[in-house]
C-alpha positions in Angstrom: -26.5 111.7 -116.2 -24.4 114.7 -117.3 -22.5 114.5 -114.0 -21.7 110.9 -114.6 -20.4 111.8 -118.0 -18.1 114.3 -116.4 -16.8 111.8 -113.8 -16.2 109.3 -116.6 -14.1 111.8 -118.5 -12.1 112.4 -115.3 -11.5 108.6 -115.1 -10.4 108.5 -118.8 -8.1 111.5 -118.5 -5.0 109.5 -117.2 -5.2 107.3 -120.3 -5.2 110.2 -122.7 -1.9 111.6 -124.2 -0.6 114.9 -122.9 -1.8 116.9 -125.9 -5.4 116.1 -125.3 -5.6 115.6 -121.5 -6.5 119.3 -120.9 -9.4 119.1 -123.3 -10.8 116.0 -121.7 -10.5 117.3 -118.1 -12.0 120.7 -119.3 -14.9 118.9 -120.9 -15.5 116.9 -117.7 -15.5 120.1 -115.7 -18.0 121.6 -118.0 -20.3 118.6 -117.7 -20.2 118.8 -113.9 -20.9 122.6 -114.0 -23.9 121.9 -116.2 -25.1 119.4 -113.6 -24.7 121.9 -110.9 -26.7 124.5 -112.8 -29.5 122.1 -113.5 -29.6 120.8 -109.9 -29.8 124.4 -108.6 -32.6 125.3 -111.0 -34.8 122.3 -110.1 -34.0 122.1 -106.4 -36.3 125.1 -105.6 -39.3 123.6 -107.5 -38.9 120.2 -105.9 -38.5 121.7 -102.4 -41.6 123.8 -103.0 -43.5 120.7 -104.1 -42.9 119.0 -100.7 -43.6 122.2 -98.8 -47.3 121.4 -98.1 -47.6 123.4 -94.8 -45.4 126.4 -95.5 -42.5 124.7 -93.7 -39.8 125.7 -96.2 -37.2 126.4 -93.5 -37.8 123.0 -91.9 -37.4 121.2 -95.2 -34.2 123.1 -96.1 -32.7 122.3 -92.6 -33.5 118.6 -93.0 -32.2 118.5 -96.6 -28.9 120.2 -95.5 -28.5 117.8 -92.6 -29.1 114.7 -94.8 -26.7 116.0 -97.5 -24.0 116.5 -94.8 -24.5 113.0 -93.5 -24.4 111.4 -97.0 -21.3 113.4 -97.8 -19.6 112.2 -94.6 -20.5 108.6 -95.3 -19.3 108.9 -98.9 -16.0 110.4 -97.7 -15.4 107.5 -95.2 -16.2 104.9 -97.9 -14.0 106.7 -100.4 -11.0 106.7 -97.9 -11.6 103.0 -97.3 -11.7 102.2 -101.0 -8.6 104.3 -101.7 -6.6 102.4 -99.1 -7.9 99.1 -100.6 -6.9 100.1 -104.1 -3.5 101.3 -102.9 -3.0 97.9 -101.3 -3.9 96.1 -104.6 -1.6 98.5 -106.6 1.4 97.2 -104.6 0.6 93.7 -105.8 -0.9 94.0 -109.3 -1.3 97.3 -111.1 -3.5 95.8 -113.8 -5.8 94.3 -111.2 -6.2 97.7 -109.6 -7.4 99.3 -112.8 -9.9 96.5 -113.4 -11.3 96.8 -109.9 -11.5 100.6 -110.1 -13.4 100.6 -113.4 -15.7 97.8 -112.2 -16.6 99.6 -109.0 -17.0 102.9 -110.9 -19.2 101.4 -113.5 -21.4 99.7 -110.9 -21.8 102.8 -108.9 -22.6 104.9 -112.0 -25.3 102.5 -113.1 -26.8 102.5 -109.5 -26.7 106.3 -109.5 -28.5 106.6 -112.9 -31.1 104.0 -111.9 -31.7 105.6 -108.5 -32.2 109.0 -110.1 -34.5 107.6 -112.7 -36.7 105.8 -110.1 -36.7 108.9 -107.9 -37.8 111.2 -110.7 -40.4 108.7 -111.9 -42.0 108.6 -108.5 -42.1 112.4 -108.2 -45.5 113.9 -109.1 -45.3 117.7 -109.5 -48.6 119.6 -109.4 -47.3 122.5 -111.6 -47.8 122.4 -115.3 -44.9 122.6 -117.7 -45.2 121.9 -121.4 -44.9 118.1 -121.3 -47.1 117.6 -118.2 -49.7 120.0 -119.7 -49.7 118.0 -123.0 -50.3 114.8 -121.1 -52.9 116.2 -118.7 -54.9 118.0 -121.4 -54.7 115.2 -124.0 -58.2 113.9 -123.3 -59.7 117.4 -123.6 -57.8 118.1 -126.8 -59.0 114.9 -128.4 -62.6 115.8 -127.6 -62.1 119.3 -129.0 -60.6 118.0 -132.2 -63.5 115.6 -132.6 -66.0 118.3 -132.1 -64.1 120.6 -134.5 -64.1 118.1 -137.4 -66.5 118.4 -140.2 -67.9 115.0 -139.5 -69.5 116.1 -136.2 -72.0 118.8 -135.5 -71.0 121.8 -133.6 -73.9 121.3 -131.1 -72.2 118.3 -129.5 -71.0 119.0 -126.0 -68.4 117.5 -123.7 -70.1 115.7 -120.9 -67.7 116.6 -118.2 -64.3 118.2 -118.4 -63.1 116.7 -115.1 -63.5 113.1 -116.6 -60.9 113.9 -119.2 -58.3 115.4 -116.8 -56.0 113.0 -115.0 -54.6 113.8 -111.5 -50.8 114.5 -111.0 -50.5 110.9 -109.7 -52.0 109.5 -113.0 -49.8 111.6 -115.2 -46.6 110.1 -116.6 -44.3 112.3 -118.5 -42.3 110.9 -121.4 -38.6 111.4 -121.1 -38.2 110.8 -124.8 -40.8 113.4 -125.7 -39.2 116.0 -123.4 -35.8 115.3 -125.0 -37.2 115.7 -128.5 -38.8 119.1 -127.5 -35.5 120.2 -126.0 -33.2 119.2 -128.9 -35.4 119.6 -131.9 -37.8 122.2 -133.2 -41.3 121.3 -132.0 -44.4 121.4 -134.2 -45.9 124.0 -131.9 -43.8 127.1 -131.5 -44.8 129.4 -128.6 -44.1 133.1 -128.2 -42.9 133.7 -131.7 -42.6 137.0 -133.7 -45.5 138.2 -135.8 -43.6 137.6 -139.0 -43.6 133.9 -138.5 -47.4 134.0 -138.6 -47.9 136.6 -141.3 -45.4 135.1 -143.7 -47.7 132.2 -144.3 -50.7 134.4 -145.3 -50.7 135.2 -149.0 -53.2 138.1 -149.1 -54.3 141.1 -147.1 -57.8 139.6 -146.8 -56.3 136.5 -145.0 -54.5 138.8 -142.6 -57.6 140.8 -141.9 -59.7 137.6 -141.4 -57.1 136.2 -138.9 -56.9 139.5 -136.9 -60.7 139.6 -136.7 -60.8 136.0 -135.4 -58.6 136.9 -132.5 -59.8 140.5 -131.9 -61.0 139.6 -128.4 -58.0 137.4 -127.5 -54.6 138.1 -126.0 -53.0 135.7 -128.5 -52.9 135.0 -132.2 -51.8 131.9 -134.0 -51.2 130.7 -137.6 -50.4 127.5 -139.4 -47.3 127.1 -141.6 -47.3 125.3 -144.9 -45.6 122.3 -143.3 -48.3 122.0 -140.7 -46.4 123.7 -137.9 -48.3 126.0 -135.5 -46.9 129.4 -134.4 -48.4 131.2 -131.4 -47.8 134.9 -130.6 -48.8 136.5 -127.3 -50.0 140.0 -126.5 -47.9 142.1 -124.1 -50.5 141.8 -121.4 -51.4 138.1 -121.8 -52.1 136.3 -118.5 -51.4 132.7 -117.6 -54.9 131.8 -118.6 -54.3 133.3 -122.0 -51.1 131.3 -122.4 -52.9 128.1 -121.4 -55.8 128.8 -123.8 -53.4 129.5 -126.7 -51.5 126.3 -125.9 -54.7 124.2 -125.9 -55.9 125.9 -129.1 -52.5 125.0 -130.8 -52.7 121.4 -129.5 -56.3 121.1 -130.8 -55.2 122.2 -134.3 -52.3 119.8 -134.2 -54.6 117.0 -133.3 -56.9 117.9 -136.2 -54.0 117.9 -138.6 -52.7 114.6 -137.4 -56.2 113.0 -137.6 -56.6 114.6 -141.1 -59.9 116.0 -140.1 -59.1 119.1 -142.2 -57.3 119.2 -145.5 -54.4 121.7 -145.2 -54.4 124.3 -148.0 -53.3 127.9 -148.2 -56.3 129.1 -146.3 -56.5 127.7 -142.8 -59.3 130.1 -141.6 -61.9 127.4 -141.3 -59.8 125.1 -139.1 -58.7 128.0 -136.9 -62.2 129.3 -136.6 -63.8 126.0 -135.7 -61.1 125.1 -133.1 -61.2 128.6 -131.7 -64.9 128.3 -131.1 -64.6 125.0 -129.3 -61.6 126.1 -127.2 -63.5 129.3 -126.1 -66.4 127.2 -125.0 -64.3 125.1 -122.6 -62.9 128.3 -121.0 -66.3 129.8 -120.6 -67.9 129.9 -117.1 -71.4 129.6 -118.5 -71.1 125.9 -118.7 -70.8 125.6 -114.9 -67.2 124.4 -115.0 -64.4 125.4 -117.3 -61.0 123.9 -117.9 -59.3 125.9 -115.2 -61.9 124.6 -112.6 -61.3 121.1 -113.8 -57.6 121.3 -113.4 -57.9 122.8 -109.9 -60.4 120.1 -109.0 -57.9 117.5 -110.1 -55.4 119.1 -107.8 -53.2 120.8 -110.4 -51.7 124.0 -109.3 -53.1 126.6 -111.8 -52.7 129.6 -109.5 -49.0 129.9 -109.8 -47.1 130.6 -113.0 -47.3 128.1 -115.8 -44.1 126.9 -117.5 -45.3 126.1 -121.0 -42.1 127.3 -122.7 -43.2 130.5 -124.3 -40.6 132.6 -126.0 -39.7 136.2 -125.0 -41.5 137.9 -127.9 -44.8 139.8 -127.2 -47.0 141.7 -129.6 -49.1 144.8 -129.2 -52.1 145.5 -131.4 -55.4 147.3 -131.2 -57.9 144.8 -129.8 -60.9 147.1 -130.2 -63.7 145.8 -132.4 -64.4 147.6 -135.7 -67.9 148.2 -136.6 
């Protein structure tokens, strides 16, 4: 879409006065550069997705050949269209502009539609923040239900696999992804320690929170507005990142369902949800959440892309007697 915006600005440039034409063309170039950066960043992941048999070189060769052919066909059609527009310009200049904008608008709409349909069909097996939110929604709802006061803690989840959809069954929300990108999300991942500690009003609350996560590679807190901040340890693994993300999602679900009343002390909510999340990551139940994701053909062996920030903490994780 951003590339189409750049092309549209290039089309508008001849109609702009001389004082502003440089700004319009420059903005159009910036849009096309942004498209090139985004395309280069996603091309590798998409190619890796289709590389099922380690045939990366074969895929790159075919992709390059197809791109060359499409460029050649586009160049020939462009030359033909340019000659046709030149022929019209000799007869009626206004008609030429109308035909040019009509063809451009039609091709732009086709381009946007084709890209949307192509991305909608694509089913990546890696987990980013939005796909993880959708894939883990069933488990999070069960954990939130178990963590509520209205249910006993002895209730168990029948089968983790039943609540995990396959990549083909997972549909990402473009609107939700855009909101996460443009606006501050309710769950902030990889924050500084001060964002967690500033919401704790006493030393006892800080000590209680540190004891709760003494065996974990992450720590989280709840702000007064209901936002959730997650901080990671310097040696946190992908599993720790996923566990912290599920824990934060469970707390958010409890808050949205109003299972817990938010007050200054969130220790009960954090403790209950922490206990339930730890259970689904335990191997004593026969199958844990990682096994369930792998069984549903999600790629949990490679790096997760959950959107954690760069900040990492280091604290003494040894238990105190």
